[in-house]
Structure formats: structure tokens, C-alpha cells
N, C-alpha and C positions, 0 to 999 in steps of 0.2 A: 323575218320569217324563214324557218327550214321547210320546205315544200318538197325536196327530193333529195336522196343521198344513195351513197353505195356503200355495199359489203363485198369483200373478197379474201377474208382472212379463213385463217386454218384454226382449229381447236389448238394445235401444238403453239401456233404462233401466240393466240389469244393468251392460252395459260402462260406463255414464257414470260408474255408482257406484265400479266395481271398479275402473277406470282401464285395463282391458285389454281387447283385441281377440277376441273369442270364434267360434269355429268352431260352426255349430249346423245341423240339418238340418230345414228348413221354420220354420213358425210353431211358437212353444212354445205347448205343451199350457197351460192353466190347468187348476187343481185346487182348488178351496176346500175340500177335506175329506179330505186326502191321507192313505191307513190304510196300516197294515204290509202287506206283499208287493205293493203296486203299485209302478210305476215313477215315479220324479220324479228332477229336475234337482240333479245333484252337479257340481263342478269336482274331478277328481283330479290327485294330485300327480304322478301318470303323464301324462296331458293335461292341463294346466293352462291350455292356451289352448283349450279345447273345454268344450262343456256337453253331458254324458252323462247319459242315462236308466239308472238303476242300480232296483235293487228294494230298496224299503225291509225291511229285516229280514238282518241278515249270516248267509252261510253259509259256515264255513270252509273251505279248498280242502280239506280232509282229511277232511270231514265224509261220510257214507256217506247221510244223508238231507238232501235239499234242501229239505225243508219245515220244517226247526230253522230255516229262516230267518225264520217269523214269531214266534219266539220272543226274537231276540236285535235285537230294534229299539233298544235301547239300551244302552250300556257305562258303566258308572259310573266316574268318574274317578278314585276313589279305589282301584279295584282293576284297572284297565285294561290296567295295565303288567305285573301277573301272573297273569290270567286267560287259561288255555289256547286258549280262543276268538279271545281280542284280543290278545295280546301280541306276535305278530308283527305284525300290523295296525298297533299305535299307532307301531310304529318304523320300519315301510316302507311302509304305505298309508294314507296318509289324504286326507281330500276335505274339501270346503268344501259344505255341504248348504244349498240355497238355498229362502227361502221369504218372504214377506211378514208372514207371523204364527205362530203355534200356539196351540191351543186346552187348556186347562186346566181341570180342574174342581174348583170350592169344595166341601168337604163340610160341611155343617153340620145336625147329626142326622142325620136319614135321608134328608135330600135333598142335592142333588149338582148346581150351578150350573153350564153350561159358562161359560168366560172365555176372549175373543180377546184375545191378549197378544201387542203387536208393539213395534218399536223407536220411540220416542219422538219422534227425527226424524224418522219417517214414511220413513226408507232401508231398504234391501235388510234382511231379516232372515237372518242367515249364521251357520250354527252349525259346528262342529267335529265332524266325523265322520271314520270309518275302513271301510275296503272290503277286498274279498277279492273272488277269481275261484274259483268251484266249475265243474268241468267232469265230464259224465257222463251216462248215458243219451242221448246225442247231443245233448245242450245245452251252452251255455255262458251261465252268469249272474255277472254284477256285480252284486253287492250292498253296502248298506252296512248301520252301526249309527250311531246320533246319542250322541255323549258328553255325560253329563247330571251334574251338580254339586249342592251343596247349595243352597239357594235365598238370593238378594240380598234386599234389604230389602222391593222391593217386593212379590216374591214369597211372602215368609214368611207372609201372612195364606189365600194360596191354596193353596199345595203345598209340600212338602216336597225338592221336587226341580224342577230345571230344566236347559233346554239349556246346553250350552257354547256362549253366544254371543260371537261375536267381531267386534267393532264396530272398524272401521277397516282400512285397507289392509294397513297394517304388521302388524297382529296376524294378518290373511287369510295375507299371503305369507310369512311366518314359519310359519304352521302346514303349509302347503305344502312349505315346503323345509328346516326343520331336519331336522339328521341325529343329534344326539347325544342319547342317550335321555335326559339328566338336564337338558336344557335343554326335550325337551317335555314331563317331568313338571313340570316349572314352569309350564307353559302350561295344566295341568289344575286350575284354582282356578276359584274362583264369580265371576262376572261383577261388575262394577263394581256399584252402585247406582245406581237413578234414571235408566238407560236404557232401560226398557219403560213402555209405558202398558198400558192394559187397559180392558176394558169386558161385561158380561152378554151374550148370547147368547142364541139360541132352542136349545132342549134338541133341534131338529132335528137337529143336528150330531153328536147321538148315535149317528146310524146313516148309515153310511156309503154308503146307496142315496141319501142325499140332497147334491144337490152344486150348489151355484150361488151366486151373488154374494151373496144374502139371507141364507145363515148368516154374513155378515160385519157384519150391522146390528145395532146396539144396541138391546136390549130393554130395558125395565123402566124 
């Protein structure tokens, strides 16, 4: 599962790492404790040249209740091609979810220790996502889910799930552009080993009310 992450990159950094020029409205909003139902940055296959703010937690276009988005923050790679809530989006509406790290909690007995997990090379963390647009009640909501897979070697001691990390421009471009369902399914695999680094952080990250760069500081 991926239930909390952070974003503190600049537009210049993102453009340099992705090798693209992007439209964006004003200065980017940094968020060190992104939680479900909040707005955050993605690059969608519909507008690959723009940074867009979408709501985290996918609301299927056919849903009668927009509040269900808070429940669909992740989509399992093993079932995303078949689940009614996801099967159209994975084929037609994919996005790159932009971050600098994600948080995961390591359980030892009754204790849970939060870890900050980030690319070992210090670059942007790009996760594979799917999106949809919900219309109703006089509102239009663009929302997304993060694809999750089984853990790679460095994640095994922490948790049994992890985000679908897309390292490298080729994988990121393919995620946005691929149209063949079989080829899309081939991309839904556990990321390679030893691409991530991590360290424990304060349990202040447990509360969404806390949001500052100090949440990323190593403890212990």
C-alpha cells in the first residue's frame, strides 16, 4: 500500500529530469505529507505537456458517490486490468504521479515505525497511476489512484506492497503512450531492486495535520 507521500520539487527540476517542457500555473505547491483526498501533481496521458492538480483517490466516472474516492487510493497491479473501478482507466487514462518520496510503516510487534523512502539516485520519484473524471452536483473532479505491486528487495523488510516506480524517461513515456492492453499488462511488475533508499522519520508524519520539511528528517 502507498498511503502517504511527499512532493517538494520545482518545475525546473521536474523538466530537467523528465526532459520535457511543462505548463504549470504559478509556483508549485510543496506538500510534505500528502494524504488521500488531497490535490497533488500528476502528468496525464491526456495532457502530457502539463502539470495538473488531481485529487488522490480515484472516483470512477460512473460512481454515484464522489466520497468513494478516499477508498480507491491504490490499485493492485495483479487485479487492475479486471476490476470494474479500474479496468477502463488502466487501458485509456494513465498518469505519472510525481513525488520526491513516499512513507511506509514498518510493523514490529505492536510498534509501527514510519520510514521515508526515496530514489537512491536522488532524482524525482515517478509512480505509475490511473485517473478518471467525475461529473455531478455541479462539480468536475479529476482523480487518480497509484498502482501498487509486490515488494522489491529493499522493501521486503518494510512492507509487502510498494508503488509501481517508473525509473527512466523511456518507462515514463511508455506508461503514458502505450495503447496495447497486453503491453500495458507487461509493465505491471515489481520495480527493480536497489533503486530506493530509506531511513526512519518522526511519528509526527502519522498525523495529516503535520506538514513541513522537518517530517523528512532522519531520526534514531
